[in-house]
C-alpha positions as CSV (number, residue, x, y, z in Angstrom):
1,M,-20.3,-5.6,-12.7
2,I,-18.0,-2.9,-14.0
3,N,-14.4,-3.2,-12.8
4,I,-12.8,-0.5,-10.6
5,F,-10.0,-0.2,-13.1
6,E,-8.6,-2.6,-15.7
7,P,-4.9,-3.2,-15.4
8,Y,-2.7,-1.7,-18.1
9,L,-0.6,-4.6,-19.3
10,N,2.1,-4.3,-22.0
11,K,1.3,-7.8,-23.3
12,K,4.2,-8.0,-25.7
13,E,6.8,-7.1,-23.0
14,I,5.2,-9.3,-20.3
15,I,5.0,-12.3,-22.6
16,K,8.7,-11.9,-23.4
17,N,9.5,-11.7,-19.7
18,I,7.4,-14.7,-18.8
19,N,8.7,-16.8,-21.7
20,Y,12.2,-16.1,-20.4
21,C,11.2,-17.6,-17.0
22,I,9.6,-20.7,-18.6
23,E,12.5,-21.3,-21.1
24,N,15.0,-21.1,-18.2
25,N,12.9,-23.0,-15.7
26,W,13.0,-20.1,-13.2
27,I,9.3,-19.9,-12.3
28,S,9.3,-19.9,-8.5
29,S,10.7,-17.3,-6.0
30,Q,14.2,-17.6,-7.4
31,G,15.2,-15.9,-10.6
32,K,16.4,-12.6,-12.0
33,F,13.1,-10.8,-12.2
34,V,12.5,-10.9,-8.5
35,K,15.8,-9.0,-7.8
36,K,15.2,-6.7,-10.8
37,F,11.7,-5.8,-9.6
38,E,12.9,-5.2,-6.0
39,K,15.7,-3.0,-7.4
40,S,13.4,-1.1,-9.6
41,L,11.0,-0.3,-6.8
42,A,13.8,0.8,-4.5
43,T,15.3,3.0,-7.2
44,Y,11.9,4.6,-8.0
45,H,11.3,5.4,-4.4
46,G,14.8,6.4,-3.6
47,V,15.2,4.0,-0.7
48,K,17.9,1.5,0.1
49,Y,16.0,-1.7,0.5
50,C,13.0,-3.5,-1.0
51,V,11.7,-6.9,0.0
52,S,9.1,-8.4,-2.3
53,T,6.2,-10.4,-0.8
54,S,3.2,-12.4,-1.8
55,S,0.7,-9.6,-0.9
56,C,0.5,-6.3,0.9
57,T,-1.1,-8.2,3.7
58,T,2.0,-10.4,4.2
59,A,4.1,-7.2,3.7
60,L,2.2,-5.6,6.6
61,H,2.8,-8.7,8.7
62,L,6.5,-8.6,8.1
63,A,6.8,-4.9,8.6
64,I,5.1,-5.1,12.0
65,K,7.1,-8.2,13.0
66,S,10.3,-6.4,12.0
67,L,9.8,-3.9,14.9
68,D,10.3,-6.6,17.5
69,L,7.1,-5.8,19.4
70,K,6.1,-7.7,22.5
71,N,2.6,-9.1,23.2
72,G,0.4,-6.2,24.4
73,D,2.4,-3.5,22.7
74,E,0.0,-1.1,20.9
75,I,-0.1,0.1,17.3
76,I,-2.3,3.0,16.3
77,C,-4.3,2.5,13.1
78,P,-6.9,4.5,11.2
79,S,-10.5,3.4,11.8
80,L,-11.4,3.7,8.1
81,T,-9.3,1.4,6.0
82,F,-9.3,-2.1,4.5
83,I,-9.2,-4.8,7.1
84,A,-5.7,-6.0,6.4
85,P,-3.7,-3.5,8.6
86,A,-6.0,-4.2,11.6
87,N,-5.8,-7.9,11.0
88,M,-2.0,-8.0,10.9
89,I,-1.7,-5.8,14.0
90,V,-3.7,-8.3,16.0
91,L,-2.2,-11.4,14.4
92,S,1.3,-10.1,15.2
93,G,0.4,-10.1,18.9
94,A,0.0,-6.3,19.2
95,K,-3.0,-4.5,20.5
96,L,-5.0,-2.6,17.9
97,I,-5.8,1.0,18.8
98,L,-8.2,2.7,16.3
99,V,-8.1,6.4,15.6
100,D,-10.7,8.3,13.5
101,I,-9.9,9.9,10.2
102,D,-9.9,13.5,9.1
103,K,-13.1,14.3,7.1
104,D,-11.2,16.0,4.3
105,T,-8.1,13.8,3.7
106,L,-9.9,10.5,4.7
107,T,-6.6,9.6,6.4
108,I,-5.8,9.3,10.1
109,D,-6.5,12.5,12.0
110,P,-3.2,13.7,13.7
111,K,-5.2,15.8,16.2
112,K,-6.8,12.6,17.6
113,I,-3.6,10.5,17.7
114,E,-2.0,11.8,20.9
115,K,-5.2,11.1,22.9
116,K,-4.7,7.4,22.2
117,I,-1.0,7.1,23.0
118,T,0.0,5.2,26.2
119,K,3.2,3.8,27.6
120,K,2.6,0.7,25.5
121,T,2.2,2.5,22.2
122,K,5.1,1.5,19.9
123,A,4.0,2.5,16.3
124,I,1.6,4.5,14.2
125,L,0.3,2.7,11.1
126,V,-0.6,5.3,8.5
127,V,-2.7,4.5,5.4
128,H,-2.5,6.9,2.5
129,Q,-6.1,6.5,1.6
130,F,-7.8,6.5,-1.8
131,G,-4.7,8.2,-3.3
132,H,-4.4,11.0,-0.8
133,A,-1.4,11.5,1.5
134,A,-1.8,11.6,5.3
135,D,-0.5,14.7,7.0
136,M,3.0,13.3,7.6
137,D,4.6,16.4,9.1
138,E,2.2,16.3,12.0
139,I,2.4,12.6,12.4
140,K,6.2,12.7,12.4
141,K,6.2,15.4,15.1
142,I,4.0,13.0,17.2
143,S,6.2,10.0,16.5
144,R,9.4,11.9,17.4
145,K,7.9,13.3,20.6
146,N,6.7,9.8,21.7
147,K,9.5,7.8,20.2
148,L,7.2,5.8,17.9
149,K,7.9,4.0,14.7
150,I,5.9,4.9,11.6
151,I,4.6,2.2,9.2
152,E,3.3,3.6,5.9
153,D,0.6,1.5,4.1
154,N,0.9,2.8,0.6
155,A,-1.2,0.1,-1.1
156,E,-3.6,2.7,-2.7
157,S,-1.2,5.6,-3.5
158,L,1.9,4.4,-5.2
159,G,3.3,7.4,-7.2
160,G,1.7,10.0,-5.0
161,S,3.6,12.5,-2.9
162,Y,3.5,14.6,0.2
163,K,5.2,18.0,-0.1
164,K,7.2,16.6,-3.0
165,K,8.3,13.6,-1.0
166,K,7.3,10.3,-2.6
167,L,4.7,8.4,-0.4
168,G,6.4,5.4,1.0
169,T,9.7,7.2,1.8
170,I,8.7,9.2,4.9
171,G,8.2,6.6,7.6
172,D,10.4,3.9,9.0
173,V,9.0,1.1,6.9
174,T,6.4,1.0,4.0
175,T,4.2,-1.6,2.4
176,L,2.9,-1.7,-1.1
177,S,0.2,-3.8,-2.9
178,F,0.2,-5.2,-6.4
179,Y,-3.3,-6.7,-6.4
180,A,-5.0,-6.4,-9.9
181,N,-6.9,-3.2,-9.1
182,K,-3.9,-1.4,-7.5
183,I,-1.7,1.2,-9.3
184,I,0.7,-1.4,-10.6
185,T,0.0,-5.2,-10.5
186,T,1.6,-8.6,-10.4
187,G,-1.8,-10.3,-10.0
188,E,-1.2,-10.7,-6.3
189,G,1.9,-9.4,-4.6
190,G,3.4,-6.8,-2.3
191,A,6.6,-5.3,-1.0
192,V,8.3,-3.8,2.0
193,L,10.4,-0.6,1.5
194,T,12.8,0.8,4.1
195,N,16.1,2.6,4.6
196,S,16.9,0.4,7.6
197,K,19.2,-2.5,6.9
198,K,18.1,-4.1,10.2
199,I,14.4,-4.0,9.2
200,A,15.1,-5.1,5.6
201,N,17.2,-8.1,6.8
202,R,14.6,-9.1,9.4
203,C,11.8,-8.9,6.8
204,A,13.7,-11.0,4.3
205,M,14.6,-13.6,6.9
206,L,11.0,-13.9,8.2
207,R,9.7,-14.0,4.6
208,D,11.9,-17.0,3.9
209,H,10.9,-19.3,6.7
210,G,13.0,-17.6,9.2
211,M,16.1,-19.0,7.5
212,S,19.6,-17.5,7.8
213,K,21.0,-15.9,4.7
214,K,24.5,-17.0,5.6
215,K,23.7,-20.7,6.3
216,R,20.8,-22.4,4.6
217,Y,18.4,-24.5,6.7
218,K,19.6,-22.7,9.8
219,H,16.4,-21.1,11.1
220,L,16.8,-18.0,13.3
221,D,13.1,-17.4,14.1
222,L,9.6,-18.7,13.4
223,G,9.1,-17.5,9.8
224,F,6.7,-17.6,6.9
225,N,6.6,-18.4,3.2
226,Y,5.7,-14.9,1.9
227,R,7.7,-14.9,-1.3
228,L,6.8,-13.4,-4.7
229,T,7.4,-15.7,-7.7
230,N,9.7,-15.0,-10.6
231,L,6.6,-15.1,-12.9
232,Q,4.8,-12.4,-10.9
233,A,8.0,-10.3,-10.8
234,A,8.3,-10.6,-14.6
235,V,4.9,-8.8,-14.8
236,G,6.0,-6.3,-12.2
237,V,9.2,-5.3,-14.0
238,S,7.0,-4.3,-17.0
239,Q,4.5,-2.5,-14.8
240,I,7.1,-0.3,-13.0
241,K,8.6,0.5,-16.4
242,N,5.2,1.7,-17.6
243,L,4.2,3.5,-14.4
244,K,4.0,7.0,-16.1
245,I,1.6,5.7,-18.7
246,I,-0.5,3.9,-16.0
247,L,-0.7,7.1,-13.8
248,K,-1.7,9.2,-16.8
249,K,-4.5,6.8,-17.7
250,R,-5.8,6.8,-14.2
251,N,-5.7,10.6,-14.1
252,L,-7.8,10.7,-17.3
253,Q,-10.4,8.6,-15.5
254,R,-10.5,11.0,-12.6
255,I,-10.8,14.0,-14.9
256,F,-13.7,12.3,-16.7
257,Y,-15.6,11.7,-13.4
258,E,-15.0,15.3,-12.2
259,K,-16.2,16.8,-15.4
260,N,-19.4,14.8,-15.5
261,L,-20.3,14.8,-11.8
262,I,-19.2,18.2,-10.5
263,N,-22.7,19.8,-11.0
264,D,-24.8,17.0,-9.5
265,D,-26.8,18.3,-6.5
266,N,-27.0,14.9,-4.8
267,F,-23.4,14.9,-3.7
268,Y,-20.2,16.8,-3.5
269,L,-16.7,15.7,-4.6
270,R,-13.8,15.4,-2.3
271,S,-11.1,18.1,-2.3
272,F,-7.3,17.6,-2.1
273,K,-4.9,19.3,0.2
274,S,-2.4,21.6,-1.4
275,W,0.5,19.6,0.1
276,T,-0.4,16.3,-1.7
277,T,0.0,15.2,-5.2
278,P,-2.9,12.7,-5.3
279,I,-3.1,9.4,-7.2
280,H,-6.4,8.3,-8.7
281,W,-7.3,4.9,-7.2
282,L,-11.0,5.2,-6.3
283,F,-13.2,8.2,-7.0
284,T,-14.8,9.4,-3.8
285,I,-18.2,11.3,-3.5
286,F,-20.0,12.5,-0.4
287,L,-23.8,12.1,-0.5
288,K,-25.6,15.1,1.0
289,D,-28.9,13.4,1.9
290,E,-28.7,11.2,5.0
291,K,-31.6,9.0,3.9
292,K,-29.8,8.3,0.6
293,R,-26.6,7.6,2.5
294,K,-28.4,5.0,4.7
295,R,-30.0,3.5,1.5
296,F,-26.5,3.0,0.0
297,E,-25.2,1.6,3.3
298,G,-28.0,-1.0,3.4
299,N,-27.7,-2.1,-0.2
300,P,-24.2,-3.2,-1.2
301,H,-25.3,-3.9,-4.8
302,I,-25.7,-0.1,-5.3
303,L,-22.1,0.4,-4.4
304,T,-20.7,-0.9,-7.7
305,E,-17.7,1.2,-8.7
306,T,-17.8,2.5,-12.3
307,N,-15.0,2.5,-14.8
308,Y,-14.3,4.8,-17.7
309,R,-11.7,3.6,-20.2
310,P,-10.2,6.7,-21.9
311,N,-8.1,4.6,-24.2
312,R,-11.0,2.9,-25.9
């Protein structure tokens, strides 16, 4: 098994941060690194609010719940994505409406969205897939016309942009992932980004057991324990500080793949739209031969992602 990508960890810096947590006995969800990490993420993206969470899955749950949907309300979601967005839509009590992707961007196809909109549709969940932005201008036109909220799932594309706008800053609320193979990592972890004070406050309240920020142990709603620990945030602070280095290393991996695979007759490489600044998360190829595609589909052991380490 060759890893998709090995995390770049500034060990000296991270050990210093973690030792601070241990020496001061701040190892749980309280402590200075949680707030520092949230502030760093908000500043990097140029948004007002960041709420850290235990995973992107829990961030998605909070983002959806923050929209105050009723049972039976519909959320549109791309049919090609990791299962978490679909799971959280259903577990939030909403109805999942799947829409196919665009074959070039591999993100939700705006031309197919309006056909699925009904009176019960309340939001479009957009996944910036494999480092490539979705066509946000078209999606925003649809959302304005139909008065729909936009949730950006930017788990795979942190650092990318759409027409010079950072991904995660275009919709109403955004979720990020800090799993070990994501762009930056805290081991496990996630975050919600938004410019809406109402959404941020609701996400923070629901994350902390539904507890009032003004009066402890007064619970305003059925909530969850979706908090990030100070130890994880200590790693995250170092990761966001070293984001430029991490993105450069990832891009070197993409260049290596392209250089060595571009002339292979068995497949072709994906292209990138001029309006996106892509991020290298997974390298995507398209097999030309249908029989070979079916062979890959039927044998998951063949689908082991490869990893080139340009710094070694």
